[in-house]
N, C-alpha and C positions, 0 to 999 in steps of 0.2 A: 503494500500500499504506497504512494507517495505523502511525502507528509501534508499536502494539500489535501488531499482527501481525510488524513489519518483528522487536520482542522477540523471538516465538516462532519464528518461524522461521532466524532468526540461534542462537540458543539449541539447535535438534534439529539443527543444521546441524556445529554447532561439536561438538557430544554434552557439551557443559559444563556444562548447567543442566540439573536433573531438571525432572518435571512440577511439583514443588512449590514448586521453586526459577523456575520460569517464570512463576508465578504471582504470587510475589511481587515478581521482577523488574517485571512488568507491572503490578502494582499502583502499584509505586512510580514507573515515569514517568508512570502517569496522573494520580497524586497531583500531582508536581513538574508538569506540562502544565495541568494543574488550576487548581496553584495559581499558576502565571507568568500564564495566560490571565485569572484573576482583581485580576492587580495592574496588568494592560493597561486591564480594563475600569476600573478605578478611575483609572484614570490618564487614560484617555477622560471620566470625570464631572469629575475636577479640572480636567482642559483647556478641558470649556466654560462653566466658570466662570470661570475667569483666564485663557485666552485674550483676549479685549478690555486686560487688564491687560498682557498683555504685547505687545498692537500700539498700546497707548496711551502708555504709561507706562516698562514695561522694555527694550523691543527695537523702539523706533519706527520703527527704520531697516529695519526687516524687517517692518513691516504688512503687506505684498501677500506674501509667501511664508507670512506666520503663518495665513493662513484656511484652509490646509491642513492646520494641525501636526496636526490629528487622522486626517485621511484614511491615514497612513502605520499608527498604531496600527490604525486600523477593517477596513484591506488583510488585516494580517499576523495580526490576529484571527480573522478570516473563513475565512484561508485555512490557516489554522495548525491550528484547532478541526475544520475539514471534510478535512482530510488524516490526523487523528488518530482519525476515525471519532466524534466525539463531535456532529456536527450533520447529521442524519437530513434529507436533502432534502423539501420537500413543496410542496404546489403554489402555495404563495406564493413561495416561492426561486426555481424554477424558471419560474414566470411572468415576474417581472418581471426576472430575469438573460435570460431571452429577448426580451421586449420592451425591453431596456436594450442588447443585441447587436444587436438587428435596428435600434435606432432610432439605433446611431452611424450606420448605412451610411444611410440615409434621410434623416439629417439634413444629410451631406456632401456627398448627390448629388442630394438633390431639393429641400431645405432652405435653409438659411443656409448652408452651405458650409463653414462654420469649425469645423475638426476641435478644436482645443481647447475651443471651446464647448460643443462635442458631448459629449468628453469629461469637460469636468464637470457635466455634466450627466447622464451615466451612474454617474459615482459614488454618485450619489443611490440608483440602483437594484442597482447590482453591487456596493456594498461597506456604506449604510449602513443600508438595508431588510434584508440578512442577518444584519446589526449585531445587531440586533435581538431575533433568535430565537438567536441566539450567546450571548447576557446570559441571556436565560431559558433556556436549556440549562444555561448553566454557573454561573452566582449560586443561591446556596438563599434561601431564606426569610430565614433568618438575616443573610446578604448584605444583603438587602433594606431587613435593620433596620437594621443598621449603616449602610450610604447616607442612611436615612433620619433616623438620629440626627445625621450630619456636615452635614448637609443643611440641618434645625433648628439647628441649634449657628452654623453661618456667617450664618444670616440675621438674627442678631443684630448682628454687624460692618454686614454688607450694608446693612443699615435705617441705622445711623449713618452709612453711606458716603454714602449718595443723600440724607438728610438734610443734608448737605453741601455735596452736588455743587447740592443744591433752592436753598439761601441762598447758594449763591457763583456770579459771574459766570460765565458761559461764556470768558471770557480767565483765569480761574484755572486754575492746575496741575491740581486735581484734577477741571478738564472737559476737558482736553484731549482732543484728537477723534484720530481714527486716525491712524496715524503722527507723533503729535505736533501736530495741525492746532491750532493758536491757535483757532479760529473754536469750537471746541468739540462734546463730542460727544452735548448737548442737544438734543433736538429740541420744536419748535413743541407749547406747552402751552396758557395763557390767562392774563391780567391779567399779563403779561411774565414769567413763570416758564415754564422750560424741563423738561420730564420727563426724571428725569435715567436716565445707562446703569448707573450701579452700577461692577462691573469687565467689564462685555460692550462691545463693538462697539459697539452701537447702543441704543436705548433697552427694546427689545423682549424685551433679555437679562434686562433688571430685573424687567420685571412677571411674564414668565414664570418667572423661577425662584420670585419668592413665589405662583403659581400651582401648580407643583410641592412647593412645601414645603408651602401649606396643608391638604393632604388625609394628610400625616405627618404634622402638628401636633393636628387635629382627630380621628387615629386614635389619637396618643399619648396623648390625654386621655380616651377609652375604654380602651384598654389600662390604664394606671394602673401598670404594672410597667416599661415597657423604656427610659426614660428617666429621668433628672436632673430632677427635680419644679421647680427653680427655672429652671432652661435652660428647660423647657416652658415655664415661666411668661414668661419673658425672650422668647420667640422668638413668641409670642404676643402681646406688644405689641408685638414688631416686626412684623408681621405687620399688626395696627390700625394701626400707624404708616404702613408702606409703602404703605398703601390712597390717601390720597391725597396723598403724597410722590411717586409715581409719575405721577399725575395718567391712573390708565390703567384707564376703562372695564372693558376685559377684565378684569383683576386683582380689580375689584369684582363683573364679573356670576358669575366665575370661583370665588369664597369662596362667590358665593350657591349656587352648584351643588352645590360641595363641602359645606354644610351641609344643604342638600336630600335628598343622598344618606347623611347623617348621620343625620338624622332617618328617613330608610325604617329604615335597620339597626336603632338602637337601637328602632323600634318592634316589632320582632323580640323586645327582651327588655327589659319594664320596668326590670330592676334597672340597665340602662344609665341610665337617664334621670336617677338623682340626680346622677352623674357629671356628664352634659352639663350639668343643670343648674345646677352646683356652677360649672362652667366657664363659661357664658353671667353666670349672675351676676357672677362676678368679672370677666368681658369688660367689661360693665357700669360696675362700677366705676369697672376701667381706662379708660374712656371718657370719665367724668365728670370724673377726675381730668387725664386730659390734657386736656378741654375746656377746665379753667383757665389753660392755658400757651397764650401766642400763639404761639407755634411752629406746635404741632398748628392752631389757631383758621386761620391765615395757609394754611397747605396747605388746609385740608378748605374755606376757599372759592375757594381758585382749582380744585380738583377739583369744585367744586361750579357753578362758573361753566364751566367745560370741556364738563361732562357736558350743562347746560342749552343751553349754545350747538350743541354737535354735535348732540345729540337734534333741535333744530329743524330743522339743518340738513338728517339723515337722515330726518328723518320720524318722530320719537318712538321711546319704547320697541320697537316694533312693526321699524322700520325697521333700530334698530341690530341687533337679534337677526337678522332675516332678512338682514341683511349681513355682516357681523360672524363668525355664528356658525353658520351655514348656508355661508357661503362662496360664494356665487350659484351654488349647484348646479344651481339649474333652469335658471340664462340658460346655465351651461357646456354643460348636455343639449339644448338648444332650439337652439343657434348652434352645435353640431357641425355640424350639414349643409352650414352654408357656407363649413365649413373644409376646408381642401386635405387630400385622405384620407390624405397621411402628415405632415400638419401644418405647422409652421414650422420645424421641426428642434430637437432636444434640445437642452436647455440653454440657449436662446432667453429665457426665460420669469425666468431666476434675476438674482438682482442682477450676480454676478460677467459673466455672458453681455449681458447689458442696457450694461456699460460696455464690453466687448471689441469689440461689436457696432455699438456706437452711438456713443461714448467719453464717456455719463453715465449716470448712475445712475437710470434708468425701468422703468416697465413696459413692456416692446413686446409682450407680448401681454393678461395680465390680472392683477388683483393680486390676486382670489381664489383659491384652490388648484386647484381644479375646471376652472376656466376655462384656469387654466396649465396643465395637465398635458394638458387636450381638444388645448390649442392647438398645445403643441410635436408631440404625438406623433400627432395626427387621430385620428378618431373610431374607428376600429377600434382601432391598439392603446392610444388615450387612455382610451376606455371599459372595456379591458380592465383597466389597473391602478386604476379605479375601482372596479370591481365585486371585484376581489383585496381592497382596504382597507374597503371595506364589509362584504363577507361574514367576514373578518378580525376586524374589531370586533363583529361578530355575535356569531361564537362568541366571543370574549373576554369580550362582554357574559354570555352566558349562564353562561359558566363561572363569572364572580365572581361572579353573582347565586346559582348555587346554593352557593358557598361564603358567601354571606352568609344563607341560609337554614340552611346549619350552623353561624354564629355566627362565622366566622371574614373577620372585617371589614377585614383588608388588603389582600385583592385588590377589594372593592368601593371604597373608600375610593380607591384609587390611578385606579379607575378612573372617577372623577369629573372628573379633571383628564385623561384617557386617551381617553375616549370619543369626545369632537371631536375630539382631536388625530391618533389616528389612521385617522380617519374623511375627513377633511378637513384635518387641522393644513399646514401651509408646511411644504415641503421647498425652495421658493426661496431661503432665507434661512440660512445656514451654523448659526445658532442654533437656529434655529427647526428645522431640522433634526437637532440636537443630541436635543433636551427630543423630539422624535419616538420619537426611537434609545431612550432612555432610559428613558421613562416604559413605552413598550410593552416594553421586555425586563425591567423590573421587575415590571410587573403579571406577566407569563408565569410570571418566577421565584416570585415571589409565588404562584403557583397550583400549585404540585410538590406532591406529596402530602407528601417528607420533607425535611427541613432539611438529611442529608445533601448532597456534592458530587456532580455529572453523573459518570457511571461508563457 
């Protein structure tokens, strides 16, 4: 029984509440529940950003259990919102839940045989995937904009932090690894420099953060009224600085994709072109100024070196795109026939699963997301999950495009980051999974017709 139904039943049985009082009480209960759920979503978002800081600097002794710090919060959100009748079931939630439950048994009985690993993998399908729909149901468009404003604001100190990490040795406190590891949290970059991790556990977190922020920055430039201009200018500079400092080709490609989405959007209304031209001219001026500074030139040289050397290894820009952005999709499909019917076992392809099963962090199944999913679940269940993700992506894309045609650009710009993330973004690493959940939920929330809370 949902909480609202409980209020009605108790009120009628006791005879203490009139119909009008019942409605007022039910509305109050709903508003309180939604307010609490929103606060928990905000906590999930902030923990996504600062979880690594807790594991590296604040509570290094609890680094291992803190990897699951968002899971209890996510579980409570999914269960409580569903119990209150605010989360209607759909085929995506039902499908992933069924696959998750079945895969726990197939993994332990027919796969790797490790129940903790199977449960760790199952939490993706049973908790974090449904949470995406919870965010989309509970959050309003105004909440999405608030998230965007805070994310844009945090981008400024985040860029300063990764700059210090970039130019500091790995032995420095600011570069401490998980559990206070003095070996450092940076990952090999180029020319003796390491990719900085920011406040995250691993370097993919900081790059993904700026990928997440870029669509908001571009949207606020054409929106013109939702954010303080000084903050927006500083955040834009932070994004430009973060690209070379991150030594991340993924971040560069994502910013380019977001720019392409923006071009498509403003082509619908030439009036926005003037704002975009002003933003571009401002960006050029900033780049010229930064080009006179040695710290930026050094980072740019390192990034260029990394870009060129990696492209040579991976077969040029085409190879990079096919491998990184398509995630080995064709390989996952063509190799499915050679896998065990029930796969190697749920959770085996995750980072934690590889450590529990082999003692080291390695790719036991596949580095590509689709290959990992099919390898863990087998051809039948794996392809079911892939189908649900692709279908959901297509459905969201069509909805965002229709909004864009009516000059609502927020969903469309968020889609520039969410398009590939929802379809084939990584679930194996907790931070990547968090970005999948957040961006998917925020896009759904931005598509809602009203700015009012869910009822």
